mmCIF file of the C-alpha atoms, coordinates in Angstrom:
data_MODEL
# 
_entry.id   MODEL 
# 
loop_
_atom_site.group_PDB 
_atom_site.id 
_atom_site.type_symbol 
_atom_site.label_atom_id 
_atom_site.label_alt_id 
_atom_site.label_comp_id 
_atom_site.label_asym_id 
_atom_site.label_entity_id 
_atom_site.label_seq_id 
_atom_site.pdbx_PDB_ins_code 
_atom_site.Cartn_x 
_atom_site.Cartn_y 
_atom_site.Cartn_z 
_atom_site.occupancy 
_atom_site.B_iso_or_equiv 
_atom_site.pdbx_formal_charge 
_atom_site.auth_seq_id 
_atom_site.auth_comp_id 
_atom_site.auth_asym_id 
_atom_site.auth_atom_id 
_atom_site.pdbx_PDB_model_num 
ATOM 1   C CA . MET A 1 1   ? 1.714  -50.665 63.449 1.00 0.00 ? 1   MET A CA 1 
ATOM 2   C CA . VAL A 1 2   ? 1.688  -51.811 67.442 1.00 0.00 ? 2   VAL A CA 1 
ATOM 3   C CA . GLU A 1 3   ? -0.564 -49.647 69.325 1.00 0.00 ? 3   GLU A CA 1 
ATOM 4   C CA . GLU A 1 4   ? 0.990  -48.782 72.961 1.00 0.00 ? 4   GLU A CA 1 
ATOM 5   C CA . GLU A 1 5   ? -0.388 -47.176 75.776 1.00 0.00 ? 5   GLU A CA 1 
ATOM 6   C CA . VAL A 1 6   ? 1.126  -43.833 76.971 1.00 0.00 ? 6   VAL A CA 1 
ATOM 7   C CA . SER A 1 7   ? 2.234  -43.766 80.290 1.00 0.00 ? 7   SER A CA 1 
ATOM 8   C CA . MET A 1 8   ? 3.807  -41.199 82.778 1.00 0.00 ? 8   MET A CA 1 
ATOM 9   C CA . VAL A 1 9   ? 7.523  -42.613 83.894 1.00 0.00 ? 9   VAL A CA 1 
ATOM 10  C CA . ASP A 1 10  ? 7.230  -44.019 87.386 1.00 0.00 ? 10  ASP A CA 1 
ATOM 11  C CA . ILE A 1 11  ? 10.078 -41.835 89.689 1.00 0.00 ? 11  ILE A CA 1 
ATOM 12  C CA . THR A 1 12  ? 8.411  -42.391 92.865 1.00 0.00 ? 12  THR A CA 1 
ATOM 13  C CA . SER A 1 13  ? 11.884 -44.448 94.067 1.00 0.00 ? 13  SER A CA 1 
ATOM 14  C CA . LYS A 1 14  ? 14.206 -41.688 93.025 1.00 0.00 ? 14  LYS A CA 1 
ATOM 15  C CA . PRO A 1 15  ? 15.799 -39.728 95.574 1.00 0.00 ? 15  PRO A CA 1 
ATOM 16  C CA . PRO A 1 16  ? 15.514 -35.835 94.618 1.00 0.00 ? 16  PRO A CA 1 
ATOM 17  C CA . VAL A 1 17  ? 18.780 -34.222 93.469 1.00 0.00 ? 17  VAL A CA 1 
ATOM 18  C CA . TYR A 1 18  ? 19.973 -31.343 92.050 1.00 0.00 ? 18  TYR A CA 1 
ATOM 19  C CA . ARG A 1 19  ? 19.819 -30.915 88.236 1.00 0.00 ? 19  ARG A CA 1 
ATOM 20  C CA . GLU A 1 20  ? 20.092 -28.015 85.667 1.00 0.00 ? 20  GLU A CA 1 
ATOM 21  C CA . ALA A 1 21  ? 19.147 -27.763 82.125 1.00 0.00 ? 21  ALA A CA 1 
ATOM 22  C CA . SER A 1 22  ? 20.193 -24.970 79.778 1.00 0.00 ? 22  SER A CA 1 
ATOM 23  C CA . VAL A 1 23  ? 18.915 -24.281 76.336 1.00 0.00 ? 23  VAL A CA 1 
ATOM 24  C CA . ARG A 1 24  ? 19.972 -21.930 73.561 1.00 0.00 ? 24  ARG A CA 1 
ATOM 25  C CA . GLY A 1 25  ? 17.528 -20.762 71.019 1.00 0.00 ? 25  GLY A CA 1 
ATOM 26  C CA . LEU A 1 26  ? 17.848 -18.424 67.952 1.00 0.00 ? 26  LEU A CA 1 
ATOM 27  C CA . ILE A 1 27  ? 15.336 -16.573 65.988 1.00 0.00 ? 27  ILE A CA 1 
ATOM 28  C CA . LYS A 1 28  ? 16.173 -14.770 62.643 1.00 0.00 ? 28  LYS A CA 1 
ATOM 29  C CA . LEU A 1 29  ? 14.395 -11.353 61.843 1.00 0.00 ? 29  LEU A CA 1 
ATOM 30  C CA . LYS A 1 30  ? 14.861 -8.625  59.311 1.00 0.00 ? 30  LYS A CA 1 
ATOM 31  C CA . PRO A 1 31  ? 17.969 -6.198  59.876 1.00 0.00 ? 31  PRO A CA 1 
ATOM 32  C CA . GLN A 1 32  ? 15.299 -3.228  59.929 1.00 0.00 ? 32  GLN A CA 1 
ATOM 33  C CA . THR A 1 33  ? 13.526 -4.993  63.110 1.00 0.00 ? 33  THR A CA 1 
ATOM 34  C CA . ILE A 1 34  ? 16.672 -5.878  64.858 1.00 0.00 ? 34  ILE A CA 1 
ATOM 35  C CA . ASN A 1 35  ? 17.512 -2.030  64.826 1.00 0.00 ? 35  ASN A CA 1 
ATOM 36  C CA . LEU A 1 36  ? 14.085 -0.953  66.371 1.00 0.00 ? 36  LEU A CA 1 
ATOM 37  C CA . ILE A 1 37  ? 14.747 -3.286  68.896 1.00 0.00 ? 37  ILE A CA 1 
ATOM 38  C CA . ARG A 1 38  ? 18.175 -1.764  69.291 1.00 0.00 ? 38  ARG A CA 1 
ATOM 39  C CA . GLU A 1 39  ? 16.592 1.572   69.409 1.00 0.00 ? 39  GLU A CA 1 
ATOM 40  C CA . GLY A 1 40  ? 13.866 0.627   72.052 1.00 0.00 ? 40  GLY A CA 1 
ATOM 41  C CA . LYS A 1 41  ? 11.004 1.319   69.128 1.00 0.00 ? 41  LYS A CA 1 
ATOM 42  C CA . ILE A 1 42  ? 8.553  -1.434  69.585 1.00 0.00 ? 42  ILE A CA 1 
ATOM 43  C CA . LYS A 1 43  ? 5.602  -0.211  69.641 1.00 0.00 ? 43  LYS A CA 1 
ATOM 44  C CA . LYS A 1 44  ? 4.042  -3.414  72.238 1.00 0.00 ? 44  LYS A CA 1 
ATOM 45  C CA . GLY A 1 45  ? 7.207  -2.509  74.289 1.00 0.00 ? 45  GLY A CA 1 
ATOM 46  C CA . ASN A 1 46  ? 10.555 -4.343  75.534 1.00 0.00 ? 46  ASN A CA 1 
ATOM 47  C CA . PRO A 1 47  ? 10.304 -7.913  73.617 1.00 0.00 ? 47  PRO A CA 1 
ATOM 48  C CA . PHE A 1 48  ? 13.428 -9.185  75.333 1.00 0.00 ? 48  PHE A CA 1 
ATOM 49  C CA . GLU A 1 49  ? 11.818 -8.304  78.968 1.00 0.00 ? 49  GLU A CA 1 
ATOM 50  C CA . THR A 1 50  ? 8.225  -9.450  77.871 1.00 0.00 ? 50  THR A CA 1 
ATOM 51  C CA . ALA A 1 51  ? 10.044 -12.597 76.377 1.00 0.00 ? 51  ALA A CA 1 
ATOM 52  C CA . LYS A 1 52  ? 11.712 -13.102 80.096 1.00 0.00 ? 52  LYS A CA 1 
ATOM 53  C CA . ILE A 1 53  ? 8.480  -12.826 81.568 1.00 0.00 ? 53  ILE A CA 1 
ATOM 54  C CA . ALA A 1 54  ? 6.655  -15.131 79.042 1.00 0.00 ? 54  ALA A CA 1 
ATOM 55  C CA . GLY A 1 55  ? 9.626  -17.840 79.269 1.00 0.00 ? 55  GLY A CA 1 
ATOM 56  C CA . ILE A 1 56  ? 9.297  -18.108 83.055 1.00 0.00 ? 56  ILE A CA 1 
ATOM 57  C CA . LEU A 1 57  ? 5.586  -18.710 83.408 1.00 0.00 ? 57  LEU A CA 1 
ATOM 58  C CA . ALA A 1 58  ? 6.143  -21.003 80.296 1.00 0.00 ? 58  ALA A CA 1 
ATOM 59  C CA . ALA A 1 59  ? 8.857  -23.353 82.405 1.00 0.00 ? 59  ALA A CA 1 
ATOM 60  C CA . LYS A 1 60  ? 6.811  -23.019 85.480 1.00 0.00 ? 60  LYS A CA 1 
ATOM 61  C CA . ASN A 1 61  ? 3.641  -24.397 83.486 1.00 0.00 ? 61  ASN A CA 1 
ATOM 62  C CA . THR A 1 62  ? 5.473  -27.139 81.609 1.00 0.00 ? 62  THR A CA 1 
ATOM 63  C CA . SER A 1 63  ? 3.597  -30.184 82.877 1.00 0.00 ? 63  SER A CA 1 
ATOM 64  C CA . GLN A 1 64  ? 0.507  -28.404 82.126 1.00 0.00 ? 64  GLN A CA 1 
ATOM 65  C CA . ILE A 1 65  ? 1.465  -27.965 78.326 1.00 0.00 ? 65  ILE A CA 1 
ATOM 66  C CA . ILE A 1 66  ? 3.763  -31.732 77.613 1.00 0.00 ? 66  ILE A CA 1 
ATOM 67  C CA . PRO A 1 67  ? 1.120  -34.129 78.756 1.00 0.00 ? 67  PRO A CA 1 
ATOM 68  C CA . LEU A 1 68  ? 3.508  -36.641 80.220 1.00 0.00 ? 68  LEU A CA 1 
ATOM 69  C CA . CYS A 1 69  ? 6.059  -34.319 82.097 1.00 0.00 ? 69  CYS A CA 1 
ATOM 70  C CA . HIS A 1 70  ? 5.960  -34.675 85.432 1.00 0.00 ? 70  HIS A CA 1 
ATOM 71  C CA . PRO A 1 71  ? 5.499  -31.297 87.694 1.00 0.00 ? 71  PRO A CA 1 
ATOM 72  C CA . ILE A 1 72  ? 8.709  -30.260 89.154 1.00 0.00 ? 72  ILE A CA 1 
ATOM 73  C CA . PRO A 1 73  ? 8.958  -27.610 91.917 1.00 0.00 ? 73  PRO A CA 1 
ATOM 74  C CA . LEU A 1 74  ? 11.754 -25.168 90.367 1.00 0.00 ? 74  LEU A CA 1 
ATOM 75  C CA . THR A 1 75  ? 14.205 -23.306 92.173 1.00 0.00 ? 75  THR A CA 1 
ATOM 76  C CA . HIS A 1 76  ? 15.657 -20.740 89.453 1.00 0.00 ? 76  HIS A CA 1 
ATOM 77  C CA . VAL A 1 77  ? 14.634 -19.792 85.989 1.00 0.00 ? 77  VAL A CA 1 
ATOM 78  C CA . ASP A 1 78  ? 17.343 -17.720 84.212 1.00 0.00 ? 78  ASP A CA 1 
ATOM 79  C CA . ILE A 1 79  ? 16.478 -16.094 80.827 1.00 0.00 ? 79  ILE A CA 1 
ATOM 80  C CA . GLN A 1 80  ? 19.084 -14.189 78.772 1.00 0.00 ? 80  GLN A CA 1 
ATOM 81  C CA . THR A 1 81  ? 18.538 -12.348 75.682 1.00 0.00 ? 81  THR A CA 1 
ATOM 82  C CA . ARG A 1 82  ? 20.986 -11.116 73.329 1.00 0.00 ? 82  ARG A CA 1 
ATOM 83  C CA . ILE A 1 83  ? 21.154 -9.586  69.822 1.00 0.00 ? 83  ILE A CA 1 
ATOM 84  C CA . VAL A 1 84  ? 23.733 -12.046 67.822 1.00 0.00 ? 84  VAL A CA 1 
ATOM 85  C CA . ASP A 1 85  ? 24.087 -9.910  64.865 1.00 0.00 ? 85  ASP A CA 1 
ATOM 86  C CA . THR A 1 86  ? 22.232 -7.665  62.344 1.00 0.00 ? 86  THR A CA 1 
ATOM 87  C CA . GLU A 1 87  ? 19.538 -10.282 62.115 1.00 0.00 ? 87  GLU A CA 1 
ATOM 88  C CA . LYS A 1 88  ? 19.736 -12.763 64.680 1.00 0.00 ? 88  LYS A CA 1 
ATOM 89  C CA . ILE A 1 89  ? 18.778 -13.020 68.466 1.00 0.00 ? 89  ILE A CA 1 
ATOM 90  C CA . GLU A 1 90  ? 19.788 -15.383 70.864 1.00 0.00 ? 90  GLU A CA 1 
ATOM 91  C CA . VAL A 1 91  ? 17.720 -16.636 73.999 1.00 0.00 ? 91  VAL A CA 1 
ATOM 92  C CA . PHE A 1 92  ? 19.417 -18.736 76.649 1.00 0.00 ? 92  PHE A CA 1 
ATOM 93  C CA . THR A 1 93  ? 17.965 -20.458 79.308 1.00 0.00 ? 93  THR A CA 1 
ATOM 94  C CA . THR A 1 94  ? 19.097 -21.916 82.614 1.00 0.00 ? 94  THR A CA 1 
ATOM 95  C CA . VAL A 1 95  ? 16.492 -23.850 84.848 1.00 0.00 ? 95  VAL A CA 1 
ATOM 96  C CA . LYS A 1 96  ? 17.377 -25.387 88.035 1.00 0.00 ? 96  LYS A CA 1 
ATOM 97  C CA . THR A 1 97  ? 15.797 -27.869 90.653 1.00 0.00 ? 97  THR A CA 1 
ATOM 98  C CA . GLU A 1 98  ? 15.946 -30.242 93.291 1.00 0.00 ? 98  GLU A CA 1 
ATOM 99  C CA . ALA A 1 99  ? 13.757 -33.165 92.187 1.00 0.00 ? 99  ALA A CA 1 
ATOM 100 C CA . LYS A 1 100 ? 13.403 -36.661 91.136 1.00 0.00 ? 100 LYS A CA 1 
ATOM 101 C CA . THR A 1 101 ? 13.639 -35.913 87.220 1.00 0.00 ? 101 THR A CA 1 
ATOM 102 C CA . GLY A 1 102 ? 15.222 -33.711 84.956 1.00 0.00 ? 102 GLY A CA 1 
ATOM 103 C CA . VAL A 1 103 ? 14.369 -30.139 83.781 1.00 0.00 ? 103 VAL A CA 1 
ATOM 104 C CA . GLU A 1 104 ? 15.162 -30.199 80.360 1.00 0.00 ? 104 GLU A CA 1 
ATOM 105 C CA . MET A 1 105 ? 11.542 -30.122 79.061 1.00 0.00 ? 105 MET A CA 1 
ATOM 106 C CA . GLU A 1 106 ? 10.897 -26.865 81.351 1.00 0.00 ? 106 GLU A CA 1 
ATOM 107 C CA . ALA A 1 107 ? 14.135 -25.126 79.676 1.00 0.00 ? 107 ALA A CA 1 
ATOM 108 C CA . LEU A 1 108 ? 13.104 -25.975 76.015 1.00 0.00 ? 108 LEU A CA 1 
ATOM 109 C CA . THR A 1 109 ? 9.546  -25.078 76.884 1.00 0.00 ? 109 THR A CA 1 
ATOM 110 C CA . ALA A 1 110 ? 10.772 -21.495 78.346 1.00 0.00 ? 110 ALA A CA 1 
ATOM 111 C CA . THR A 1 111 ? 13.305 -20.734 75.285 1.00 0.00 ? 111 THR A CA 1 
ATOM 112 C CA . ALA A 1 112 ? 10.559 -21.819 72.610 1.00 0.00 ? 112 ALA A CA 1 
ATOM 113 C CA . THR A 1 113 ? 7.928  -19.519 74.321 1.00 0.00 ? 113 THR A CA 1 
ATOM 114 C CA . ALA A 1 114 ? 10.520 -16.515 74.615 1.00 0.00 ? 114 ALA A CA 1 
ATOM 115 C CA . LEU A 1 115 ? 11.620 -17.179 71.252 1.00 0.00 ? 115 LEU A CA 1 
ATOM 116 C CA . LEU A 1 116 ? 7.593  -17.012 69.876 1.00 0.00 ? 116 LEU A CA 1 
ATOM 117 C CA . THR A 1 117 ? 7.034  -14.187 72.149 1.00 0.00 ? 117 THR A CA 1 
ATOM 118 C CA . ILE A 1 118 ? 9.751  -12.066 70.572 1.00 0.00 ? 118 ILE A CA 1 
ATOM 119 C CA . PHE A 1 119 ? 7.885  -13.423 67.305 1.00 0.00 ? 119 PHE A CA 1 
ATOM 120 C CA . ASP A 1 120 ? 4.903  -12.091 68.685 1.00 0.00 ? 120 ASP A CA 1 
ATOM 121 C CA . MET A 1 121 ? 6.036  -8.578  69.751 1.00 0.00 ? 121 MET A CA 1 
ATOM 122 C CA . VAL A 1 122 ? 7.892  -7.983  66.526 1.00 0.00 ? 122 VAL A CA 1 
ATOM 123 C CA . LYS A 1 123 ? 5.585  -9.322  63.755 1.00 0.00 ? 123 LYS A CA 1 
ATOM 124 C CA . GLN A 1 124 ? 4.177  -6.276  62.499 1.00 0.00 ? 124 GLN A CA 1 
ATOM 125 C CA . TYR A 1 125 ? 7.661  -5.142  61.333 1.00 0.00 ? 125 TYR A CA 1 
ATOM 126 C CA . GLU A 1 126 ? 8.352  -8.740  59.671 1.00 0.00 ? 126 GLU A CA 1 
ATOM 127 C CA . LYS A 1 127 ? 5.444  -8.754  57.200 1.00 0.00 ? 127 LYS A CA 1 
ATOM 128 C CA . ASP A 1 128 ? 5.979  -8.197  53.395 1.00 0.00 ? 128 ASP A CA 1 
ATOM 129 C CA . GLU A 1 129 ? 3.677  -6.766  51.360 1.00 0.00 ? 129 GLU A CA 1 
ATOM 130 C CA . GLU A 1 130 ? 1.421  -9.723  51.187 1.00 0.00 ? 130 GLU A CA 1 
ATOM 131 C CA . GLY A 1 131 ? 1.526  -10.014 54.907 1.00 0.00 ? 131 GLY A CA 1 
ATOM 132 C CA . GLN A 1 132 ? 3.818  -13.148 54.888 1.00 0.00 ? 132 GLN A CA 1 
ATOM 133 C CA . TYR A 1 133 ? 6.847  -13.573 57.043 1.00 0.00 ? 133 TYR A CA 1 
ATOM 134 C CA . PRO A 1 134 ? 9.501  -14.512 54.373 1.00 0.00 ? 134 PRO A CA 1 
ATOM 135 C CA . ALA A 1 135 ? 12.606 -13.410 56.736 1.00 0.00 ? 135 ALA A CA 1 
ATOM 136 C CA . THR A 1 136 ? 11.520 -14.539 59.930 1.00 0.00 ? 136 THR A CA 1 
ATOM 137 C CA . GLU A 1 137 ? 12.489 -17.983 61.178 1.00 0.00 ? 137 GLU A CA 1 
ATOM 138 C CA . ILE A 1 138 ? 13.071 -19.764 64.718 1.00 0.00 ? 138 ILE A CA 1 
ATOM 139 C CA . LEU A 1 139 ? 16.247 -21.142 63.373 1.00 0.00 ? 139 LEU A CA 1 
ATOM 140 C CA . SER A 1 140 ? 17.673 -23.465 66.794 1.00 0.00 ? 140 SER A CA 1 
ATOM 141 C CA . LEU A 1 141 ? 16.286 -25.026 69.968 1.00 0.00 ? 141 LEU A CA 1 
ATOM 142 C CA . LYS A 1 142 ? 18.769 -27.099 71.532 1.00 0.00 ? 142 LYS A CA 1 
ATOM 143 C CA . VAL A 1 143 ? 19.786 -28.425 74.894 1.00 0.00 ? 143 VAL A CA 1 
ATOM 144 C CA . GLU A 1 144 ? 23.558 -27.447 75.690 1.00 0.00 ? 144 GLU A CA 1 
ATOM 145 C CA . SER A 1 145 ? 23.959 -29.050 78.910 1.00 0.00 ? 145 SER A CA 1 
ATOM 146 C CA . LYS A 1 146 ? 22.526 -30.984 81.794 1.00 0.00 ? 146 LYS A CA 1 
ATOM 147 C CA . THR A 1 147 ? 23.893 -31.643 85.203 1.00 0.00 ? 147 THR A CA 1 
ATOM 148 C CA . LYS A 1 148 ? 22.671 -33.977 87.850 1.00 0.00 ? 148 LYS A CA 1 
ATOM 149 C CA . LYS A 1 149 ? 24.257 -33.708 91.046 1.00 0.00 ? 149 LYS A CA 1 
ATOM 150 C CA . SER A 1 150 ? 23.192 -36.456 93.788 1.00 0.00 ? 150 SER A CA 1 
ATOM 151 C CA . SER A 1 151 ? 23.681 -34.566 97.251 1.00 0.00 ? 151 SER A CA 1 
ATOM 152 C CA . SER A 1 152 ? 26.148 -37.091 98.653 1.00 0.00 ? 152 SER A CA 1 
# 
């Protein structure tokens, strides 16, 4: 095994440009849990609104979570949640900035955190008789698009 030092990529000479990334994630839940969300009967509160707040906070703190990410001044974070069918919820995140490096990691971190927050908000309804989560699963986390536009 070849050992190499890790290092942050040097972006000093890069000009700041408009950047945008969008990420889609899915979580699978029991149909009964989806119905409780639809009816507004989750004891902890609204999982969608809580997930949005958690995702925005995660995007803003990505460089503190992922060791070699640059701190980036975000200009916008948009998180949309929706019930896809009887057992799936989608989180779609778009992150924007004008910076020297992209925002894919911020969008991924925001989406993952939003999905985990939904899981946390509904886990009491997802447990089986043994206290396990056989039906609950984060199914996907995918960068759908990324944009880089120079200012010229």
